[in-house]
Biopython code that builds the backbone (N, CA, C, O; Angstrom):
import numpy as np
from Bio.PDB.StructureBuilder import StructureBuilder

atoms = [
    (1, "MET", "N", (10.475, 11.618, 13.954)),
    (1, "MET", "CA", (10.625, 11.585, 12.516)),
    (1, "MET", "C", (9.879, 12.782, 11.927)),
    (1, "MET", "O", (8.717, 13.025, 12.249)),
    (2, "LYS", "N", (10.571, 13.525, 11.057)),
    (2, "LYS", "CA", (9.929, 14.708, 10.493)),
    (2, "LYS", "C", (9.201, 14.391, 9.198)),
    (2, "LYS", "O", (9.443, 13.362, 8.569)),
    (3, "SER", "N", (8.320, 15.276, 8.817)),
    (3, "SER", "CA", (7.559, 15.102, 7.587)),
    (3, "SER", "C", (8.428, 15.410, 6.379)),
    (3, "SER", "O", (9.287, 16.291, 6.412)),
    (4, "GLN", "N", (8.182, 14.664, 5.317)),
    (4, "GLN", "CA", (8.854, 14.881, 4.037)),
    (4, "GLN", "C", (7.804, 14.773, 2.951)),
    (4, "GLN", "O", (6.675, 14.351, 3.203)),
    (5, "GLU", "N", (8.181, 15.155, 1.742)),
    (5, "GLU", "CA", (7.257, 15.033, 0.617)),
    (5, "GLU", "C", (7.250, 13.596, 0.109)),
    (5, "GLU", "O", (8.297, 13.037, -0.218)),
    (6, "CYS", "N", (6.081, 13.015, 0.048)),
    (6, "CYS", "CA", (5.933, 11.655, -0.465)),
    (6, "CYS", "C", (6.221, 11.676, -1.967)),
    (6, "CYS", "O", (5.656, 12.496, -2.690)),
    (7, "PRO", "N", (7.094, 10.785, -2.443)),
    (7, "PRO", "CA", (7.422, 10.791, -3.871)),
    (7, "PRO", "C", (6.280, 10.309, -4.768)),
    (7, "PRO", "O", (6.316, 10.516, -5.981)),
    (8, "ARG", "N", (5.272, 9.668, -4.180)),
    (8, "ARG", "CA", (4.146, 9.177, -4.986)),
    (8, "ARG", "C", (3.031, 10.206, -5.087)),
    (8, "ARG", "O", (2.504, 10.441, -6.174)),
    (9, "CYS", "N", (2.665, 10.824, -3.964)),
    (9, "CYS", "CA", (1.505, 11.732, -3.967)),
    (9, "CYS", "C", (1.874, 13.201, -3.750)),
    (9, "CYS", "O", (1.035, 14.084, -3.926)),
    (10, "ALA", "N", (3.120, 13.459, -3.371)),
    (10, "ALA", "CA", (3.638, 14.813, -3.135)),
    (10, "ALA", "C", (3.082, 15.482, -1.879)),
    (10, "ALA", "O", (3.316, 16.673, -1.671)),
    (11, "ASN", "N", (2.353, 14.747, -1.036)),
    (11, "ASN", "CA", (1.880, 15.300, 0.229)),
    (11, "ASN", "C", (2.996, 15.284, 1.264)),
    (11, "ASN", "O", (3.886, 14.435, 1.214)),
    (12, "GLN", "N", (2.944, 16.215, 2.192)),
    (12, "GLN", "CA", (3.887, 16.233, 3.307)),
    (12, "GLN", "C", (3.414, 15.216, 4.337)),
    (12, "GLN", "O", (2.286, 15.295, 4.824)),
    (13, "ALA", "N", (4.274, 14.267, 4.664)),
    (13, "ALA", "CA", (3.883, 13.215, 5.601)),
    (13, "ALA", "C", (5.132, 12.503, 6.105)),
    (13, "ALA", "O", (6.232, 12.708, 5.593)),
    (14, "ARG", "N", (4.941, 11.673, 7.106)),
    (14, "ARG", "CA", (6.023, 10.795, 7.547)),
    (14, "ARG", "C", (6.109, 9.643, 6.577)),
    (14, "ARG", "O", (5.098, 9.027, 6.242)),
    (15, "LEU", "N", (7.308, 9.352, 6.127)),
    (15, "LEU", "CA", (7.507, 8.321, 5.121)),
    (15, "LEU", "C", (8.137, 7.081, 5.731)),
    (15, "LEU", "O", (8.928, 7.168, 6.670)),
    (16, "SER", "N", (7.775, 5.922, 5.186)),
    (16, "SER", "CA", (8.345, 4.648, 5.614)),
    (16, "SER", "C", (8.600, 3.799, 4.378)),
    (16, "SER", "O", (7.870, 3.867, 3.389)),
    (17, "LYS", "N", (9.655, 2.997, 4.462)),
    (17, "LYS", "CA", (9.937, 2.051, 3.383)),
    (17, "LYS", "C", (8.938, 0.908, 3.482)),
    (17, "LYS", "O", (8.717, 0.368, 4.566)),
    (18, "ARG", "N", (8.340, 0.541, 2.372)),
    (18, "ARG", "CA", (7.320, -0.512, 2.350)),
    (18, "ARG", "C", (7.782, -1.658, 1.475)),
    (18, "ARG", "O", (8.456, -1.446, 0.467)),
    (19, "THR", "N", (7.426, -2.853, 1.852)),
    (19, "THR", "CA", (7.840, -4.031, 1.098)),
    (19, "THR", "C", (6.620, -4.695, 0.462)),
    (19, "THR", "O", (5.653, -5.041, 1.141)),
    (20, "PHE", "N", (6.692, -4.863, -0.846)),
    (20, "PHE", "CA", (5.684, -5.609, -1.590)),
    (20, "PHE", "C", (6.404, -6.740, -2.318)),
    (20, "PHE", "O", (7.591, -6.622, -2.625)),
    (21, "SER", "N", (5.705, -7.820, -2.592)),
    (21, "SER", "CA", (6.301, -8.917, -3.361)),
    (21, "SER", "C", (6.570, -8.437, -4.788)),
    (21, "SER", "O", (5.992, -7.450, -5.244)),
    (22, "ASP", "N", (7.459, -9.155, -5.485)),
    (22, "ASP", "CA", (7.743, -8.806, -6.872)),
    (22, "ASP", "C", (6.485, -8.889, -7.736)),
    (22, "ASP", "O", (6.290, -8.067, -8.631)),
    (23, "GLN", "N", (5.637, -9.875, -7.469)),
    (23, "GLN", "CA", (4.407, -10.010, -8.260)),
    (23, "GLN", "C", (3.452, -8.844, -7.981)),
    (23, "GLN", "O", (2.831, -8.321, -8.907)),
    (24, "ALA", "N", (3.330, -8.436, -6.724)),
    (24, "ALA", "CA", (2.483, -7.287, -6.387)),
    (24, "ALA", "C", (3.018, -6.022, -7.037)),
    (24, "ALA", "O", (2.247, -5.230, -7.578)),
    (25, "LEU", "N", (4.335, -5.824, -6.988)),
    (25, "LEU", "CA", (4.934, -4.652, -7.635)),
    (25, "LEU", "C", (4.670, -4.668, -9.141)),
    (25, "LEU", "O", (4.325, -3.640, -9.723)),
    (26, "ALA", "N", (4.831, -5.825, -9.766)),
    (26, "ALA", "CA", (4.583, -5.930, -11.205)),
    (26, "ALA", "C", (3.145, -5.540, -11.530)),
    (26, "ALA", "O", (2.896, -4.821, -12.497)),
    (27, "ALA", "N", (2.203, -6.016, -10.721)),
    (27, "ALA", "CA", (0.795, -5.679, -10.950)),
    (27, "ALA", "C", (0.563, -4.177, -10.796)),
    (27, "ALA", "O", (-0.093, -3.567, -11.640)),
    (28, "LEU", "N", (1.081, -3.587, -9.752)),
    (28, "LEU", "CA", (0.890, -2.149, -9.525)),
    (28, "LEU", "C", (1.495, -1.320, -10.655)),
    (28, "LEU", "O", (0.952, -0.280, -11.029)),
    (29, "ILE", "N", (2.615, -1.783, -11.193)),
    (29, "ILE", "CA", (3.253, -1.073, -12.307)),
    (29, "ILE", "C", (2.444, -1.253, -13.588)),
    (29, "ILE", "O", (2.231, -0.284, -14.317)),
    (30, "VAL", "N", (1.991, -2.464, -13.876)),
    (30, "VAL", "CA", (1.170, -2.727, -15.068)),
    (30, "VAL", "C", (-0.102, -1.884, -15.034)),
    (30, "VAL", "O", (-0.536, -1.361, -16.061)),
    (31, "TRP", "N", (-0.690, -1.757, -13.860)),
    (31, "TRP", "CA", (-1.930, -0.991, -13.714)),
    (31, "TRP", "C", (-1.692, 0.511, -13.585)),
    (31, "TRP", "O", (-2.650, 1.272, -13.453)),
    (32, "SER", "N", (-0.445, 0.947, -13.621)),
    (32, "SER", "CA", (-0.053, 2.369, -13.508)),
    (32, "SER", "C", (-0.393, 2.976, -12.154)),
    (32, "SER", "O", (-0.610, 4.183, -12.051)),
    (33, "ASP", "N", (-0.440, 2.145, -11.116)),
    (33, "ASP", "CA", (-0.659, 2.659, -9.761)),
    (33, "ASP", "C", (0.657, 2.983, -9.059)),
    (33, "ASP", "O", (0.671, 3.627, -8.010)),
    (34, "LEU", "N", (1.764, 2.529, -9.651)),
    (34, "LEU", "CA", (3.091, 2.774, -9.098)),
    (34, "LEU", "C", (4.066, 2.816, -10.265)),
    (34, "LEU", "O", (3.938, 2.048, -11.218)),
    (35, "THR", "N", (5.036, 3.714, -10.186)),
    (35, "THR", "CA", (6.063, 3.759, -11.227)),
    (35, "THR", "C", (7.291, 3.003, -10.729)),
    (35, "THR", "O", (7.568, 2.957, -9.530)),
    (36, "GLU", "N", (8.011, 2.418, -11.665)),
    (36, "GLU", "CA", (9.142, 1.564, -11.310)),
    (36, "GLU", "C", (10.209, 2.308, -10.511)),
    (36, "GLU", "O", (10.889, 1.705, -9.680)),
    (37, "ASN", "N", (10.362, 3.602, -10.751)),
    (37, "ASN", "CA", (11.386, 4.361, -10.024)),
    (37, "ASN", "C", (11.029, 4.562, -8.550)),
    (37, "ASN", "O", (11.864, 5.046, -7.786)),
    (38, "LEU", "N", (9.819, 4.206, -8.132)),
    (38, "LEU", "CA", (9.427, 4.349, -6.723)),
    (38, "LEU", "C", (9.555, 3.055, -5.925)),
    (38, "LEU", "O", (9.219, 3.033, -4.741)),
    (39, "ILE", "N", (10.031, 1.988, -6.541)),
    (39, "ILE", "CA", (10.091, 0.688, -5.869)),
    (39, "ILE", "C", (10.854, 0.737, -4.552)),
    (39, "ILE", "O", (10.387, 0.185, -3.556)),
    (40, "ASP", "N", (11.998, 1.373, -4.522)),
    (40, "ASP", "CA", (12.807, 1.415, -3.301)),
    (40, "ASP", "C", (12.622, 2.694, -2.489)),
    (40, "ASP", "O", (13.342, 2.926, -1.518)),
    (41, "GLU", "N", (11.668, 3.512, -2.882)),
    (41, "GLU", "CA", (11.435, 4.774, -2.178)),
    (41, "GLU", "C", (10.485, 4.583, -0.993)),
    (41, "GLU", "O", (9.598, 3.730, -1.021)),
    (42, "SER", "N", (10.685, 5.373, 0.020)),
    (42, "SER", "CA", (9.743, 5.399, 1.143)),
    (42, "SER", "C", (8.498, 6.153, 0.695)),
    (42, "SER", "O", (8.584, 7.122, -0.060)),
    (43, "ILE", "N", (7.331, 5.696, 1.172)),
    (43, "ILE", "CA", (6.070, 6.351, 0.833)),
    (43, "ILE", "C", (5.272, 6.614, 2.109)),
    (43, "ILE", "O", (5.581, 6.068, 3.168)),
    (44, "CYS", "N", (4.257, 7.445, 1.999)),
    (44, "CYS", "CA", (3.447, 7.793, 3.165)),
    (44, "CYS", "C", (2.427, 6.684, 3.474)),
    (44, "CYS", "O", (2.181, 5.803, 2.651)),
    (45, "ASP", "N", (1.853, 6.749, 4.660)),
    (45, "ASP", "CA", (0.863, 5.759, 5.087)),
    (45, "ASP", "C", (-0.362, 5.743, 4.169)),
    (45, "ASP", "O", (-0.915, 4.680, 3.888)),
    (46, "ASP", "N", (-0.782, 6.920, 3.705)),
    (46, "ASP", "CA", (-1.954, 6.986, 2.829)),
    (46, "ASP", "C", (-1.701, 6.248, 1.516)),
    (46, "ASP", "O", (-2.558, 5.497, 1.051)),
    (47, "CYS", "N", (-0.534, 6.457, 0.921)),
    (47, "CYS", "CA", (-0.206, 5.762, -0.335)),
    (47, "CYS", "C", (-0.079, 4.265, -0.095)),
    (47, "CYS", "O", (-0.555, 3.465, -0.900)),
    (48, "TYR", "N", (0.553, 3.885, 0.998)),
    (48, "TYR", "CA", (0.674, 2.463, 1.305)),
    (48, "TYR", "C", (-0.711, 1.830, 1.446)),
    (48, "TYR", "O", (-0.972, 0.765, 0.886)),
    (49, "GLY", "N", (-1.588, 2.483, 2.190)),
    (49, "GLY", "CA", (-2.942, 1.970, 2.378)),
    (49, "GLY", "C", (-3.697, 1.858, 1.071)),
    (49, "GLY", "O", (-4.417, 0.885, 0.847)),
    (50, "GLU", "N", (-3.537, 2.854, 0.204)),
    (50, "GLU", "CA", (-4.210, 2.839, -1.096)),
    (50, "GLU", "C", (-3.695, 1.681, -1.955)),
    (50, "GLU", "O", (-4.487, 0.949, -2.548)),
    (51, "LEU", "N", (-2.377, 1.516, -2.023)),
    (51, "LEU", "CA", (-1.802, 0.426, -2.826)),
    (51, "LEU", "C", (-2.200, -0.934, -2.269)),
    (51, "LEU", "O", (-2.513, -1.854, -3.024)),
    (52, "ARG", "N", (-2.188, -1.056, -0.960)),
    (52, "ARG", "CA", (-2.581, -2.310, -0.303)),
    (52, "ARG", "C", (-4.042, -2.639, -0.632)),
    (52, "ARG", "O", (-4.366, -3.780, -0.962)),
    (53, "ASP", "N", (-4.920, -1.634, -0.540)),
    (53, "ASP", "CA", (-6.340, -1.843, -0.854)),
    (53, "ASP", "C", (-6.535, -2.269, -2.307)),
    (53, "ASP", "O", (-7.356, -3.138, -2.598)),
    (54, "ILE", "N", (-5.780, -1.656, -3.215)),
    (54, "ILE", "CA", (-5.867, -2.026, -4.634)),
    (54, "ILE", "C", (-5.499, -3.493, -4.809)),
    (54, "ILE", "O", (-6.182, -4.232, -5.518)),
    (55, "LEU", "N", (-4.418, -3.907, -4.160)),
    (55, "LEU", "CA", (-3.981, -5.302, -4.275)),
    (55, "LEU", "C", (-5.005, -6.261, -3.689)),
    (55, "LEU", "O", (-5.240, -7.330, -4.252)),
    (56, "ILE", "N", (-5.617, -5.897, -2.573)),
    (56, "ILE", "CA", (-6.632, -6.754, -1.951)),
    (56, "ILE", "C", (-7.861, -6.862, -2.854)),
    (56, "ILE", "O", (-8.386, -7.954, -3.071)),
    (57, "GLU", "N", (-8.316, -5.719, -3.379)),
    (57, "GLU", "CA", (-9.505, -5.706, -4.226)),
    (57, "GLU", "C", (-9.298, -6.466, -5.537)),
    (57, "GLU", "O", (-10.246, -7.011, -6.103)),
    (58, "ARG", "N", (-8.063, -6.498, -6.011)),
    (58, "ARG", "CA", (-7.783, -7.107, -7.319)),
    (58, "ARG", "C", (-6.904, -8.350, -7.198)),
    (58, "ARG", "O", (-6.100, -8.634, -8.086)),
    (59, "ILE", "N", (-7.056, -9.083, -6.108)),
    (59, "ILE", "CA", (-6.187, -10.236, -5.844)),
    (59, "ILE", "C", (-6.195, -11.245, -6.989)),
    (59, "ILE", "O", (-5.146, -11.794, -7.326)),
    (60, "GLU", "N", (-7.337, -11.496, -7.583)),
    (60, "GLU", "CA", (-7.389, -12.443, -8.706)),
    (60, "GLU", "C", (-6.620, -11.897, -9.911)),
    (60, "GLU", "O", (-5.985, -12.664, -10.635)),
    (61, "ASP", "N", (-6.670, -10.591, -10.129)),
    (61, "ASP", "CA", (-5.917, -9.970, -11.219)),
    (61, "ASP", "C", (-4.415, -10.024, -10.945)),
    (61, "ASP", "O", (-3.618, -10.183, -11.870)),
    (62, "VAL", "N", (-4.032, -9.892, -9.686)),
    (62, "VAL", "CA", (-2.618, -9.961, -9.315)),
    (62, "VAL", "C", (-2.052, -11.321, -9.729)),
    (62, "VAL", "O", (-0.945, -11.405, -10.262)),
    (63, "LYS", "N", (-2.808, -12.364, -9.481)),
    (63, "LYS", "CA", (-2.353, -13.719, -9.812)),
    (63, "LYS", "C", (-2.119, -13.890, -11.304)),
    (63, "LYS", "O", (-1.311, -14.725, -11.711)),
    (64, "ALA", "N", (-2.819, -13.107, -12.129)),
    (64, "ALA", "CA", (-2.701, -13.218, -13.582)),
    (64, "ALA", "C", (-1.506, -12.442, -14.149)),
    (64, "ALA", "O", (-1.111, -12.663, -15.294)),
    (65, "VAL", "N", (-0.935, -11.542, -13.359)),
    (65, "VAL", "CA", (0.197, -10.741, -13.824)),
    (65, "VAL", "C", (1.476, -11.570, -13.699)),
    (65, "VAL", "O", (1.742, -12.178, -12.663)),
    (66, "ALA", "N", (2.252, -11.578, -14.768)),
    (66, "ALA", "CA", (3.513, -12.326, -14.742)),
    (66, "ALA", "C", (4.472, -11.681, -13.748)),
    (66, "ALA", "O", (4.726, -10.478, -13.817)),
    (67, "PRO", "N", (5.010, -12.486, -12.814)),
    (67, "PRO", "CA", (5.953, -11.916, -11.851)),
    (67, "PRO", "C", (7.216, -11.423, -12.552)),
    (67, "PRO", "O", (7.631, -11.983, -13.566)),
    (68, "ARG", "N", (7.810, -10.392, -12.014)),
    (68, "ARG", "CA", (9.060, -9.844, -12.511)),
    (68, "ARG", "C", (10.041, -9.764, -11.359)),
    (68, "ARG", "O", (9.635, -9.696, -10.199)),
    (69, "LYS", "N", (11.294, -9.770, -11.660)),
    (69, "LYS", "CA", (12.330, -9.588, -10.639)),
    (69, "LYS", "C", (12.772, -8.141, -10.696)),
    (69, "LYS", "O", (13.121, -7.648, -11.768)),
    (70, "PHE", "N", (12.765, -7.454, -9.574)),
    (70, "PHE", "CA", (13.152, -6.060, -9.513)),
    (70, "PHE", "C", (14.473, -5.927, -8.770)),
    (70, "PHE", "O", (14.707, -6.606, -7.770)),
    (71, "ASN", "N", (15.331, -5.046, -9.266)),
    (71, "ASN", "CA", (16.568, -4.736, -8.554)),
    (71, "ASN", "C", (16.221, -3.812, -7.414)),
    (71, "ASN", "O", (15.667, -2.732, -7.619)),
    (72, "ARG", "N", (16.547, -4.238, -6.223)),
    (72, "ARG", "CA", (16.233, -3.433, -5.046)),
    (72, "ARG", "C", (17.523, -2.991, -4.388)),
    (72, "ARG", "O", (18.521, -3.712, -4.400)),
    (73, "ALA", "N", (17.495, -1.812, -3.822)),
    (73, "ALA", "CA", (18.659, -1.332, -3.070)),
    (73, "ALA", "C", (18.804, -2.147, -1.806)),
    (73, "ALA", "O", (17.804, -2.546, -1.209)),
    (74, "SER", "N", (19.997, -2.394, -1.400)),
    (74, "SER", "CA", (20.225, -3.184, -0.178)),
    (74, "SER", "C", (20.102, -2.340, 1.056)),
    (74, "SER", "O", (20.264, -2.843, 2.167)),
]
sb = StructureBuilder()
sb.init_structure("model")
sb.init_model(0)
sb.init_chain("A")
sb.init_seg("    ")
for serial, (resi, resn, name, xyz) in enumerate(atoms, 1):
    if name == "N":
        sb.init_residue(resn, " ", resi, " ")
    sb.init_atom(name, np.array(xyz, "f"), 0.0, 1.0, " ", f" {name:<3s}", serial, name[0])
structure = sb.get_structure()
């Protein structure tokens, strides 16, 4: 797999599609850690790790965010 530009951080890296729950995505969008247009985009390992850490650190805040339904590409 070749390196590509990550759409979130613009670094050259290997990209993978990542799956987050609708509630986690809603929280990341509300907190401006992710933009809605990146929901179905592949991201690099560093961005995935950063988003995952944010969700872990703010788990109680995640529960307070109203879940949303996102249209995802099949």
